[in-house]
C-alpha positions in Angstrom: -2.3 8.4 -22.1 -3.4 11.9 -21.3 -1.2 14.1 -19.0 -2.7 15.0 -15.7 -3.9 18.5 -15.1 -4.6 20.5 -11.9 -8.3 19.6 -12.0 -7.7 15.8 -11.9 -7.7 14.0 -8.5 -5.3 11.2 -7.6 -7.0 8.0 -6.6 -5.6 5.8 -3.8 -6.9 2.5 -2.8 -6.4 -0.2 -0.2 -8.5 -2.8 1.6 -8.6 -0.6 4.7 -6.6 1.9 6.7 -3.2 0.5 5.5 -3.0 2.7 2.5 -3.1 5.8 4.8 0.6 5.0 5.3 1.1 5.8 1.6 -1.1 8.8 1.7 0.9 10.1 4.7 4.1 9.9 2.6 2.5 11.5 -0.4 1.4 14.4 1.8 5.1 15.0 2.6 6.4 15.0 -0.9 3.5 16.1 -3.1 2.3 19.2 -1.3 -1.3 20.4 -1.9 -3.2 17.8 -3.9 -6.7 16.5 -4.5 -6.8 12.9 -3.3 -9.7 10.4 -3.4 -9.0 7.6 -0.9 -10.9 4.3 -1.4 -11.0 1.7 1.5 -12.5 -1.6 0.4 -13.3 -2.6 4.0 -16.3 -4.7 3.0 -13.8 -7.2 1.5 -11.0 -6.9 4.1 -8.6 -8.6 4.5 -7.3 -9.0 1.0 -4.6 -11.4 2.1 -6.9 -14.5 2.3 -8.7 -13.8 -1.0 -8.1 -15.6 -4.4 -6.3 -13.8 -7.3 -9.7 -13.8 -9.1 -11.2 -11.9 -6.1 -8.5 -9.4 -6.0 -8.7 -8.7 -9.7 -12.5 -8.3 -9.4 -12.1 -5.8 -6.5 -9.5 -3.8 -8.4 -11.6 -3.6 -11.5 -14.6 -2.3 -9.5 -12.4 0.3 -7.8 -10.8 1.5 -11.0 -14.3 2.0 -12.5 -15.3 3.9 -9.4 -12.4 6.2 -9.8 -13.0 6.8 -13.5 -16.5 8.0 -12.6 -14.8 10.5 -10.3 -12.6 11.8 -13.1 -9.4 10.1 -11.8 -6.7 9.5 -14.4 -3.9 8.5 -12.0 -4.4 5.6 -9.5 -2.1 4.5 -6.7 -2.4 0.9 -5.7 -1.6 1.4 -2.0 -2.0 -2.3 -1.3 0.7 -4.9 -1.8 -1.7 -7.7 -2.4 -3.5 -5.9 -5.1 -0.2 -4.7 -6.6 0.9 -8.4 -6.6 -2.2 -9.9 -8.1 -4.2 -7.3 -10.0 -1.8 -4.8 -11.5 -0.9 -6.7 -14.7 -4.6 -7.2 -15.5 -5.7 -3.7 -14.6 -3.0 -2.0 -16.7 -4.1 -4.0 -19.8 -7.8 -3.4 -19.2 -7.4 0.3 -18.5 -4.7 1.5 -20.9 -5.7 5.2 -20.6 -5.3 5.3 -16.8 -1.9 5.7 -15.2 -1.7 3.1 -12.5 1.1 3.0 -9.9 1.7 -0.4 -8.4 3.5 -0.5 -5.1 5.7 -3.6 -5.4 6.8 -3.0 -9.0 7.6 0.6 -8.2 9.8 0.0 -5.2 11.6 -3.2 -6.5 14.5 -1.3 -8.2 15.4 0.4 -4.9 15.1 -2.8 -2.8 17.3 -4.6 -5.3 20.4 -2.9 -3.9 20.2 -5.3 -0.9 21.5 -8.8 -1.4 19.4 -10.3 1.4 15.9 -9.3 2.3 13.0 -10.6 4.4 9.6 -9.6 3.3 6.7 -9.6 5.8 3.5 -9.7 3.8 0.0 -11.2 3.5 -0.5 -14.8 2.6 -1.7 -13.8 -0.9 1.3 -11.6 -1.5 3.7 -14.3 -0.4 2.0 -17.0 -2.5 2.4 -14.8 -5.5 6.1 -14.4 -5.0 5.8 -11.0 -6.6 8.4 -9.3 -4.4 11.0 -12.0 -5.3 10.1 -11.9 -9.0 10.3 -8.1 -9.2 13.5 -7.6 -7.2 15.3 -10.4 -9.1 14.7 -8.5 -12.3 17.3 -6.0 -11.0 19.4 -8.2 -8.7 19.3 -11.9 -9.8 21.5 -12.9 -6.9 19.3 -11.4 -4.2 18.3 -13.8 -1.4 14.7 -13.1 -0.5 12.6 -14.8 2.3 8.9 -14.0 2.1 7.1 -14.6 5.4 3.3 -14.8 5.5 1.7 -12.9 8.4 -2.0 -13.7 8.6 -3.8 -11.6 11.1 -1.5 -8.6 11.1 -3.9 -6.6 9.0 -6.7 -7.2 11.5 -4.4 -6.2 14.4 -4.0 -2.7 12.8 -7.7 -2.4 11.8 -8.7 -3.1 15.3 -5.9 -1.3 17.2 -4.7 -4.4 19.0 -1.0 -3.6 19.1 0.2 -4.6 22.5 -1.9 -7.4 23.9 0.2 -10.4 25.1 -1.2 -12.7 22.5 -0.4 -10.2 19.7 3.2 -9.9 20.9 3.6 -13.6 20.9 2.3 -13.8 17.3 4.7 -11.0 16.2 7.7 -12.6 18.0 7.0 -15.9 16.2 7.0 -14.3 12.8 10.1 -12.2 13.4 12.1 -15.3 14.6 11.8 -16.6 11.0 13.7 -13.7 9.5 17.2 -15.0 9.9 20.2 -12.9 8.9 18.5 -10.7 6.3 20.2 -7.3 5.6 16.8 -5.6 5.9 13.2 -6.4 6.7 10.6 -5.0 4.2 7.1 -4.1 5.5 5.4 -5.8 2.6 1.8 -4.7 3.5 0.8 -1.1 3.9 -0.8 -1.9 7.2 2.5 -3.0 8.7 4.2 0.4 9.2 1.6 0.9 11.9 3.0 -2.2 13.7 6.5 -0.8 13.7 6.2 0.1 17.4 5.4 -3.5 18.1 8.1 -4.9 15.8 10.8 -2.8 17.5 10.2 -4.5 20.8 12.1 -7.4 19.2 14.3 -5.9 16.4 15.8 -2.4 16.1 14.0 0.1 13.9 16.9 0.6 11.5 16.5 -2.9 10.2 13.1 -2.2 8.7 12.2 -0.7 5.4 8.8 1.0 4.8 8.2 0.8 1.0 5.6 3.6 1.3 8.4 6.2 1.6 10.1 4.9 -1.6 6.8 4.6 -3.4 5.7 8.2 -2.7 8.9 9.5 -4.1 8.5 7.4 -7.3 5.0 8.8 -7.8 6.1 12.3 -7.1 9.0 12.2 -9.6 6.8 10.7 -12.3 4.0 13.3 -11.9 6.5 16.1 -11.7 8.2 15.0 -14.9 4.9 14.4 -16.6 3.5 17.9 -15.8 6.7 19.8 -15.9 6.1 22.0 -12.9 2.3 22.4 -13.2 0.7 23.9 -10.1 -2.1 21.9 -8.5 -4.3 24.3 -6.7 -7.2 22.2 -5.4 -6.0 20.7 -2.1 -8.7 18.4 -1.0 -9.2 14.9 0.3 -12.2 12.6 -0.2 -12.6 9.3 1.6 -14.9 6.5 0.5 -15.5 3.2 2.3 -17.3 0.1 1.1 -18.0 -1.3 4.6 -18.8 0.3 8.0 -18.0 4.0 7.8 -17.9 4.6 11.5 -15.5 1.6 12.1 -13.2 2.9 9.4 -13.2 6.4 11.0 -12.4 4.9 14.4 -9.5 2.8 13.0 -8.2 5.6 10.7 -8.2 8.3 13.4 -5.6 6.3 15.3 -3.3 6.6 12.3 -4.1 9.7 10.2 -5.7 13.0 10.9 -8.8 12.8 8.8 -10.5 16.2 8.7 -12.8 15.4 5.8 -16.1 13.6 5.7 -15.9 9.8 5.2 -18.6 8.6 2.7 -20.2 5.3 1.8 -19.0 4.0 -1.5 
């Protein structure tokens, strides 16, 4: 696998705006970089799709990135990390792919009891449980499916009474877990809603851990190389204007958003 050089952008993908939570954390640790962000909003939400669908979407996105000269790809989507990573790393051996769940599992394994809030597809895969138990076989993990949470973020519907009722119902199922993992990159944007019921210190945002894993790997790989092309490109498979409207509530996009 070729080492990355300063002319090579980093690709980041998600089903929508959720992956911006990962991009925000990368901004903090990576400094000036060239990122290409890909939002597959045409197929949103990923949480109700089949594994075959998720693999197909991932394969198409990786091929898109390759055409853009990307050699390092960040799967900023828990569902895609759960369902497509193992296939993608085999099909694209010359591309460095960073999967979210697999990357953060060693850190999460220090807790003996965790509740995972995630999409239906991620929960059904049991990927969080499988990966964490590789490092802590005694960990007690409760995975809770949260259908509809992604759409709440995409549409900015954080505080309506019906939404608060849905959130309260899900959080009641957590029990006595040491920590609650936000197992979808959309969910950090719901933290303000979650903390109406449970204090903030009980939650873990894996995006923070993930960004540091990526930073340390790239720093080691390039041994201090300077990346001198700070730039961000945004591509969307669905409605560009709707993505921009959703994204601007969460991330300061100063660059043009283009149709993929």
